[in-house]
C-alpha positions in Angstrom: 0.0 0.0 0.0 1.3 3.5 -0.8 0.7 6.7 1.1 -2.4 7.5 -1.0 -4.1 4.3 0.0 -3.6 2.5 -3.3 -2.8 -1.2 -3.1 -0.6 -3.3 -5.4 -1.7 -7.0 -5.7 0.7 -9.5 -7.1 -0.9 -12.7 -8.3 0.9 -16.0 -7.8 2.4 -17.7 -10.8 4.2 -20.9 -11.5 8.0 -20.9 -11.1 9.7 -19.5 -14.1 6.5 -17.8 -15.4 5.6 -14.1 -15.7 3.1 -12.9 -13.2 0.3 -10.3 -13.2 -0.1 -7.3 -10.9 -3.1 -5.1 -10.3 -3.0 -1.6 -9.0 -6.1 -0.8 -7.0 -7.3 2.7 -6.0 -8.1 3.6 -2.4 -11.7 2.9 -3.2 -10.9 -0.6 -4.4 -11.4 0.1 -8.1 -8.9 -1.2 -10.7 -6.5 1.5 -11.9 -4.2 -0.7 -14.0 -3.0 -4.2 -14.5 0.3 -5.3 -16.0 2.6 -8.3 -16.3 5.9 -8.5 -14.6 8.8 -10.6 -15.9 10.1 -13.8 -14.5 12.7 -13.5 -11.8 11.9 -10.1 -10.4 10.8 -9.3 -6.8 8.6 -6.2 -6.1 10.2 -4.1 -3.5 7.6 -1.3 -3.3 5.8 1.4 -5.1 4.9 5.1 -4.6 3.2 7.5 -7.0 4.1 6.4 -10.5 7.2 4.5 -9.5 7.6 0.7 -9.0 10.9 -0.7 -7.6 11.9 -4.2 -8.6 14.8 -6.4 -7.6 16.5 -8.3 -10.4 19.4 -10.6 -10.4 21.8 -10.8 -13.4 23.4 -13.9 -14.9 26.3 -13.6 -12.3 23.7 -13.6 -9.4 24.4 -9.9 -8.8 21.3 -8.2 -7.5 20.3 -4.7 -8.7 17.3 -2.4 -8.2 15.2 -1.3 -11.2 12.7 1.6 -11.2 9.7 1.3 -13.5 7.2 3.9 -14.3 3.5 2.9 -13.9 1.8 4.5 -16.9 -1.7 5.7 -16.0 -1.2 5.3 -12.3 
């Protein structure tokens, strides 16, 4: 949940499969839905920014910031 009351729901997926996320407004209405790639971990979100943790082929973790269009 962010400071405006929006909620990010991450749907479970099979291992090695992309997964779906829904961004819900404070009133519970769907703002947007999108797919996230295999192997990322959602760290948090605020405003239009979504922070993800990815690991490269050498197992080095790095943080990626994505923009939530229409958020």
